[in-house]
ROTILO-883345 format. One line per 4 residues: their letters; for each residue z, x, y of N, C-alpha, C, CB. Coordinates in steps of 0.1 Angstrom, whole numbers, always signed. Glycine has a CB too. Layout:
# ROTILO-883345
A	Z X Y Z X Y Z X Y Z X Y | ...
//
This chain:
# ROTILO-883345
MREE	+563 -614 +554 +568 -625 +563 +577 -634 +555 +556 -632 +569 | +573 -637 +543 +581 -647 +535 +595 -641 +532 +574 -650 +522 | +595 -627 +529 +608 -621 +526 +617 -620 +539 +606 -607 +520 | +610 -618 +550 +618 -617 +563 +624 -631 +566 +608 -613 +574
SRTE	+616 -641 +563 +622 -655 +566 +634 -658 +557 +611 -665 +564 | +632 -653 +544 +643 -656 +535 +656 -648 +539 +639 -651 +520 | +654 -635 +543 +665 -627 +548 +672 -633 +560 +660 -613 +551 | +663 -638 +570 +669 -645 +582 +677 -657 +578 +657 -648 +591
SLFH	+671 -665 +568 +678 -677 +564 +692 -674 +558 +670 -685 +554 | +692 -663 +550 +705 -659 +544 +715 -654 +554 +702 -648 +533 | +709 -647 +564 +718 -642 +575 +724 -654 +582 +710 -633 +585 | +716 -664 +586 +722 -675 +593 +732 -683 +584 +711 -685 +597
RDNR	+729 -684 +571 +739 -691 +563 +752 -683 +562 +733 -693 +549 | +751 -670 +560 +763 -662 +559 +771 -662 +572 +760 -647 +555 | +764 -662 +583 +770 -662 +596 +777 -675 +598 +760 -660 +607 | +771 -686 +594 +777 -699 +595 +790 -700 +587 +767 -710 +591
EQKL	+789 -695 +574 +801 -696 +565 +812 -688 +571 +797 -691 +552 | +809 -677 +578 +820 -669 +584 +827 -676 +595 +814 -655 +589 | +820 -685 +602 +826 -692 +613 +834 -704 +608 +815 -697 +623 | +831 -709 +596 +838 -721 +591 +851 -717 +585 +829 -728 +580
RKLN	+862 -722 +591 +875 -718 +587 +882 -730 +580 +884 -713 +599 | +874 -740 +577 +879 -752 +570 +871 -753 +557 +878 -764 +578 | +878 -756 +546 +872 -756 +532 +875 -770 +526 +878 -745 +523 | +864 -776 +521 +865 -788 +514 +861 -786 +499 +855 -799 +520
LGCG	+871 -785 +490 +868 -781 +476 +866 -793 +468 +880 -773 +471 | +856 -792 +459 +852 -804 +451 +847 -815 +459 +864 -808 +443 | +838 -812 +468 +833 -822 +477 +825 -834 +471 +825 -816 +488 | +818 -831 +460 +809 -841 +454 +800 -846 +464 +818 -853 +448
EFKK	+799 -860 +465 +790 -866 +475 +796 -868 +489 +785 -880 +470 | +809 -864 +490 +816 -866 +502 +818 -854 +510 +830 -873 +499 | +807 -848 +515 +808 -836 +523 +814 -839 +537 +794 -829 +524 | +820 -829 +543 +826 -831 +556 +820 -822 +566 +841 -828 +555
DGYL	+817 -827 +578 +812 -819 +589 +822 -809 +594 +807 -828 +601 | +818 -796 +597 +827 -786 +601 +834 -779 +591 +836 -792 +611 | +832 -783 +578 +839 -777 +567 +828 -769 +558 +846 -787 +558 | +833 -759 +551 +825 -753 +540 +827 -762 +528 +829 -738 +538
NVDF	+817 -769 +524 +818 -778 +512 +814 -771 +500 +809 -790 +515 | +823 -772 +490 +821 -765 +477 +822 -775 +465 +832 -754 +475 | +813 -773 +456 +813 -782 +444 +805 -774 +433 +807 -796 +447 | +808 -778 +420 +801 -772 +409 +787 -778 +407 +809 -773 +396
AAAS	+785 -790 +412 +773 -797 +409 +763 -795 +421 +775 -812 +408 | +752 -787 +418 +742 -784 +428 +735 -796 +433 +732 -774 +422 | +734 -807 +424 +727 -819 +428 +733 -826 +440 +727 -829 +417 | +746 -824 +443 +753 -830 +454 +750 -822 +467 +768 -831 +452
GPDT	+744 -811 +466 +740 -803 +478 +751 -797 +486 +733 -812 +488 | +761 -790 +479 +772 -784 +486 +767 -771 +493 +783 -780 +476 | +775 -767 +503 +772 -754 +510 +773 -742 +500 +781 -752 +522 | +783 -743 +491 +785 -733 +481 +787 -740 +468 +797 -723 +484
CHDL	+779 -735 +458 +780 -741 +444 +788 -731 +436 +766 -744 +438 | +799 -736 +430 +808 -728 +422 +816 -736 +413 +817 -719 +432 | +817 -731 +401 +826 -738 +391 +841 -735 +394 +823 -733 +376 | +848 -745 +398 +861 -743 +404 +872 -740 +393 +866 -755 +411
NRLP	+868 -740 +380 +876 -735 +370 +875 -719 +369 +873 -741 +356 | +865 -714 +375 +862 -699 +374 +869 -692 +386 +847 -696 +373 | +878 -684 +383 +885 -676 +393 +882 -661 +392 +901 -678 +392 | +882 -654 +403 +885 -658 +417 +873 -666 +423 +889 -646 +425
YPFA	+877 -673 +434 +866 -680 +442 +859 -670 +450 +873 -691 +450 | +847 -673 +454 +838 -663 +461 +842 -662 +476 +824 -666 +460 | +854 -660 +480 +859 -659 +494 +869 -648 +495 +865 -673 +498 | +869 -642 +506 +878 -631 +509 +892 -636 +511 +873 -623 +521
DGSF	+902 -627 +510 +916 -631 +513 +917 -636 +527 +925 -619 +511 | +925 -647 +529 +928 -652 +542 +916 -658 +550 +934 -641 +551 | +906 -663 +543 +894 -668 +549 +895 -681 +556 +884 -670 +538 | +906 -690 +553 +906 -703 +558 +919 -707 +565 +903 -713 +547
DLIE	+918 -716 +575 +930 -721 +582 +933 -735 +577 +927 -722 +597 | +924 -742 +570 +926 -755 +564 +918 -756 +551 +922 -766 +574 | +925 -760 +541 +919 -762 +528 +922 -776 +523 +924 -752 +517 | +912 -784 +520 +914 -798 +515 +908 -799 +501 +908 -808 +525
ADHL	+914 -807 +492 +909 -810 +479 +913 -824 +476 +914 -800 +468 | +903 -833 +475 +906 -847 +473 +902 -851 +459 +897 -856 +483 | +913 -853 +451 +911 -857 +437 +903 -847 +429 +905 -871 +436 | +907 -834 +430 +900 -823 +423 +910 -817 +412 +896 -813 +433
LEHL	+922 -814 +416 +931 -806 +408 +933 -812 +394 +944 -804 +415 | +933 -825 +393 +935 -831 +380 +924 -829 +370 +937 -846 +382 | +913 -824 +375 +901 -821 +366 +901 -807 +361 +888 -824 +373 | +909 -798 +367 +909 -784 +364 +918 -780 +353 +911 -776 +377
NDPF	+915 -768 +347 +922 -764 +335 +936 -759 +338 +915 -753 +328 | +938 -752 +349 +951 -745 +352 +954 -747 +367 +950 -730 +348 | +961 -758 +371 +964 -760 +385 +972 -749 +391 +971 -773 +386 | +981 -743 +384 +990 -733 +390 +981 -721 +394 +1001 -729 +381
SVMR	+972 -717 +385 +963 -706 +389 +954 -709 +401 +954 -702 +377 | +950 -722 +402 +942 -726 +413 +950 -725 +426 +937 -740 +411 | +963 -729 +425 +972 -729 +437 +974 -715 +441 +985 -736 +434 | +975 -705 +432 +976 -691 +436 +964 -687 +443 +979 -683 +423
ELHR	+952 -691 +438 +940 -688 +445 +938 -694 +459 +928 -692 +436 | +943 -706 +460 +943 -712 +474 +952 -704 +483 +947 -727 +473 | +963 -700 +478 +972 -692 +486 +965 -679 +490 +985 -688 +478 | +958 -673 +481 +950 -660 +484 +940 -662 +495 +944 -655 +472
IGAD	+932 -673 +494 +921 -674 +504 +925 -681 +517 +910 -682 +497 | +937 -687 +517 +943 -692 +529 +949 -682 +538 +953 -703 +526 | +947 -683 +551 +954 -674 +560 +968 -677 +561 +947 -674 +574 | +976 -668 +567 +990 -671 +569 +991 -683 +579 +998 -659 +575
GCKI	+998 -694 +575 +999 -706 +582 +989 -716 +579 +998 -703 +597 | +980 -713 +570 +969 -722 +566 +975 -735 +560 +960 -716 +555 | +969 -746 +563 +974 -759 +558 +966 -762 +546 +973 -770 +569 | +972 -766 +535 +966 -770 +523 +969 -785 +520 +970 -761 +510
RLRV	+959 -793 +521 +961 -808 +519 +955 -812 +505 +955 -816 +531 | +963 -817 +496 +958 -821 +483 +961 -835 +481 +965 -812 +472 | +951 -842 +475 +953 -856 +471 +950 -857 +456 +944 -866 +479 | +959 -861 +448 +958 -861 +434 +964 -874 +428 +965 -849 +427
PHFS	+960 -878 +416 +966 -890 +410 +981 -889 +407 +958 -894 +397 | +988 -899 +410 +1002 -899 +406 +1003 -901 +391 +1010 -910 +413 | +1013 -896 +384 +1013 -896 +369 +1013 -911 +364 +1025 -889 +364 | +1018 -920 +372 +1019 -934 +368 +1005 -941 +366 +1027 -942 +378
RGFT	+995 -935 +372 +981 -939 +370 +972 -928 +367 +977 -948 +381 | +977 -916 +365 +969 -904 +364 +959 -903 +353 +978 -892 +363 | +961 -911 +342 +952 -909 +331 +943 -921 +329 +960 -907 +318 | +941 -929 +340 +932 -940 +339 +917 -936 +340 +935 -950 +350
HPQH	+914 -924 +344 +901 -918 +344 +899 -910 +332 +898 -910 +358 | +887 -911 +325 +885 -904 +312 +884 -889 +314 +873 -909 +306 | +882 -884 +326 +881 -869 +328 +893 -863 +334 +869 -866 +337 | +904 -871 +336 +916 -865 +342 +924 -858 +331 +925 -876 +348
CRGF	+928 -845 +334 +936 -837 +324 +951 -840 +326 +933 -823 +326 | +955 -845 +338 +969 -847 +340 +971 -856 +353 +976 -833 +343 | +984 -860 +354 +988 -867 +366 +999 -858 +373 +993 -881 +363 | +1003 -861 +385 +1012 -853 +392 +1024 -861 +397 +1005 -847 +405
DASF	+1035 -854 +399 +1048 -860 +403 +1053 -854 +416 +1058 -859 +391 | +1064 -860 +421 +1070 -855 +433 +1076 -841 +431 +1081 -864 +438 | +1078 -837 +418 +1084 -824 +416 +1074 -812 +417 +1090 -823 +402 | +1061 -815 +418 +1051 -804 +419 +1053 -794 +429 +1037 -811 +421
PLYF	+1057 -797 +442 +1059 -787 +452 +1071 -777 +449 +1062 -794 +465 | +1080 -781 +440 +1091 -772 +437 +1087 -759 +431 +1101 -779 +427 | +1075 -759 +424 +1071 -747 +418 +1066 -736 +428 +1060 -750 +408 | +1065 -740 +440 +1060 -730 +451 +1071 -727 +461 +1048 -736 +458
NPDF	+1084 -731 +457 +1095 -728 +465 +1103 -716 +458 +1105 -740 +466 | +1104 -705 +465 +1110 -693 +459 +1125 -695 +455 +1110 -681 +468 | +1131 -706 +460 +1145 -709 +456 +1146 -717 +443 +1152 -716 +467 | +1134 -721 +438 +1134 -729 +426 +1134 -720 +413 +1122 -739 +425
KGGY	+1145 -720 +406 +1146 -711 +394 +1140 -717 +382 +1161 -708 +392 | +1135 -729 +383 +1130 -736 +371 +1115 -733 +368 +1132 -750 +371 | +1109 -724 +376 +1095 -722 +373 +1087 -718 +386 +1089 -733 +367 | +1093 -711 +395 +1086 -706 +407 +1074 -698 +403 +1095 -698 +417
QGVD	+1062 -701 +409 +1049 -695 +405 +1046 -683 +413 +1039 -706 +407 | +1054 -678 +421 +1052 -665 +428 +1043 -666 +441 +1045 -656 +419 | +1040 -678 +445 +1033 -680 +458 +1041 -690 +466 +1018 -686 +456 | +1043 -686 +479 +1052 -693 +488 +1044 -703 +496 +1060 -683 +497
LELQ	+1046 -716 +492 +1039 -727 +499 +1050 -736 +504 +1029 -734 +490 | +1051 -738 +517 +1061 -747 +523 +1056 -761 +524 +1064 -742 +538 | +1063 -770 +517 +1059 -784 +517 +1062 -790 +531 +1067 -792 +506 | +1052 -796 +537 +1054 -802 +550 +1054 -817 +550 +1043 -797 +560
NMRL	+1047 -823 +540 +1047 -837 +538 +1043 -841 +524 +1037 -843 +549 | +1049 -852 +519 +1045 -857 +506 +1044 -872 +508 +1055 -853 +495 | +1034 -878 +503 +1032 -893 +505 +1026 -899 +492 +1023 -896 +517 | +1032 -910 +488 +1027 -918 +477 +1018 -929 +482 +1038 -924 +468
RWFA	+1007 -932 +476 +998 -943 +480 +996 -952 +468 +985 -938 +486 | +999 -965 +470 +997 -975 +459 +982 -979 +458 +1005 -987 +462 | +975 -979 +469 +961 -983 +469 +953 -973 +476 +959 -997 +475 | +947 -963 +469 +940 -952 +475 +925 -952 +472 +946 -938 +469
QVYL	+918 -943 +479 +904 -942 +478 +897 -955 +480 +900 -936 +464 | +900 -962 +491 +895 -975 +494 +880 -974 +496 +901 -980 +507 | +875 -963 +501 +860 -961 +503 +852 -963 +490 +857 -947 +509 | +859 -960 +479 +852 -962 +466 +854 -976 +461 +858 -952 +455
KRTV	+866 -982 +463 +870 -995 +458 +862 -1006 +465 +884 -997 +459 | +858 -1003 +477 +850 -1013 +485 +836 -1015 +479 +849 -1010 +499 | +832 -1005 +471 +819 -1007 +464 +819 -1015 +452 +813 -993 +461 | +831 -1019 +447 +832 -1026 +435 +841 -1039 +436 +837 -1018 +423
MPGW	+848 -1040 +447 +857 -1051 +449 +853 -1059 +461 +871 -1046 +451 | +855 -1072 +461 +852 -1080 +473 +860 -1075 +485 +855 -1095 +471 | +855 -1076 +497 +861 -1072 +509 +875 -1078 +511 +853 -1074 +521 | +876 -1091 +509 +889 -1097 +511 +900 -1092 +502 +888 -1113 +510
MCSA	+896 -1089 +490 +905 -1084 +480 +910 -1070 +484 +899 -1083 +466 | +901 -1061 +489 +905 -1048 +493 +914 -1049 +505 +892 -1040 +497 | +911 -1058 +514 +920 -1059 +526 +934 -1064 +522 +914 -1069 +536 | +935 -1073 +513 +948 -1078 +508 +955 -1067 +501 +946 -1090 +499
AELA	+948 -1059 +493 +955 -1048 +486 +959 -1037 +496 +945 -1042 +475 | +952 -1034 +506 +956 -1025 +516 +969 -1029 +523 +945 -1022 +526 | +969 -1042 +526 +981 -1047 +533 +994 -1046 +524 +979 -1062 +537 | +992 -1050 +511 +1003 -1049 +501 +1007 -1034 +499 +999 -1055 +488
GAVI	+997 -1026 +499 +999 -1011 +497 +1007 -1006 +509 +986 -1004 +496 | +1004 -1010 +521 +1012 -1005 +532 +1026 -1008 +531 +1006 -1011 +545 | +1030 -1020 +526 +1044 -1024 +524 +1050 -1015 +513 +1045 -1039 +521 | +1043 -1014 +502 +1049 -1007 +490 +1050 -992 +494 +1040 -1008 +478
DAFA	+1040 -986 +501 +1041 -972 +505 +1053 -969 +514 +1028 -968 +512 | +1056 -979 +523 +1067 -977 +532 +1080 -975 +524 +1068 -989 +542 | +1082 -983 +514 +1094 -981 +505 +1093 -968 +498 +1095 -993 +496 | +1082 -965 +493 +1080 -952 +485 +1083 -940 +494 +1066 -951 +479
RLSP	+1080 -940 +507 +1082 -929 +515 +1097 -927 +518 +1076 -931 +529 | +1106 -937 +516 +1120 -935 +517 +1125 -924 +508 +1127 -948 +515 | +1120 -924 +496 +1123 -913 +486 +1113 -913 +475 +1137 -915 +480 | +1103 -904 +476 +1093 -903 +466 +1099 -900 +452 +1083 -892 +469
YICS	+1110 -892 +452 +1117 -889 +439 +1122 -901 +432 +1128 -878 +442 | +1129 -910 +440 +1135 -922 +434 +1124 -931 +430 +1144 -929 +444 | +1114 -932 +438 +1102 -941 +434 +1096 -936 +421 +1091 -940 +445 | +1094 -923 +420 +1087 -917 +408 +1096 -919 +395 +1084 -903 +410
RLWC	+1109 -918 +397 +1118 -918 +385 +1123 -932 +382 +1130 -910 +388 | +1122 -941 +391 +1128 -954 +389 +1119 -966 +389 +1139 -956 +399 | +1112 -968 +400 +1105 -981 +402 +1090 -981 +403 +1111 -988 +413 | +1084 -969 +401 +1069 -969 +404 +1061 -978 +394 +1064 -955 +402
FWVG	+1066 -979 +382 +1059 -988 +372 +1061 -1003 +375 +1063 -985 +358 | +1071 -1006 +383 +1074 -1020 +386 +1063 -1026 +394 +1087 -1022 +393 | +1055 -1018 +401 +1044 -1022 +410 +1031 -1019 +404 +1046 -1017 +424 | +1031 -1015 +391 +1018 -1012 +385 +1014 -997 +386 +1007 -1020 +390
GFDE	+1023 -989 +391 +1019 -975 +393 +1013 -972 +407 +1010 -970 +382 | +1013 -959 +410 +1007 -955 +423 +994 -948 +420 +1016 -946 +431 | +983 -951 +428 +970 -944 +426 +971 -929 +429 +960 -951 +435 | +979 -925 +439 +977 -912 +445 +990 -907 +451 +967 -912 +456
IEFS	+992 -894 +450 +1002 -887 +457 +996 -875 +465 +1013 -881 +448 | +999 -874 +478 +993 -864 +487 +1004 -854 +490 +988 -871 +499 | +1000 -841 +490 +1009 -830 +493 +1002 -822 +505 +1011 -821 +481 | +1010 -819 +515 +1006 -810 +526 +1014 -798 +526 +1006 -818 +540
FRVS	+1008 -787 +523 +1016 -774 +523 +1011 -765 +534 +1013 -767 +509 | +1020 -756 +538 +1017 -745 +547 +1018 -732 +540 +1027 -746 +559 | +1008 -724 +540 +1008 -711 +534 +1017 -701 +541 +993 -705 +533 | +1026 -695 +534 +1034 -684 +539 +1031 -671 +532 +1049 -688 +538
KKTV	+1028 -661 +540 +1025 -648 +535 +1035 -637 +541 +1010 -644 +537 | +1047 -640 +539 +1058 -632 +545 +1057 -618 +538 +1072 -638 +544 | +1059 -608 +546 +1060 -594 +540 +1074 -591 +537 +1053 -584 +549 | +1077 -586 +526 +1091 -582 +522 +1093 -568 +526 +1093 -584 +507
AS	+1104 -566 +534 +1107 -553 +539 +1112 -544 +527 +1118 -554 +550 | +1107 -532 +526 +1112 -523 +516 +1124 -516 +520 +1101 -513 +513
//
């Protein structure tokens, strides 16, 4: 009876994972309803426990329609290999939403291996001769944020200070959106750097006619 119950539990878990077409990578304590939540730390109770530096990930090709990773990529050893893996497990048209530290503040955390710039999406454009990585990801949106991860900052900052910083950030972000490239190259340090840059990609799996 015990073995039957275990088998039934595994069946329901596998069946649930097959239905979930949204992936939350590196969830930590911030799991999302309706997503398959993945993290290396079993203590946080993810749906799937996996070391995200270890490739391939335990998912079939084209498994997901939406992949999100919030401040994960900067902790991993080889971001380009991870992006190739996300392209593999994403279905054609899958949206990949990444939030990572901007280089202007990317190394303020002791575990960050790198920061990111507005040039990152170029490496997934087949027309970019300076280092195309062989996976076609169409950039749909790129946004710089001066004051990010407010849900964490409210635990250590007074409420009024967070509200004031959010207001200031909204103004600064509006100017940054005019041209993330100019902001990154010219004036980002004038405002103390940006906490975050967000990329939204669309997976393209075009077949090349022979």
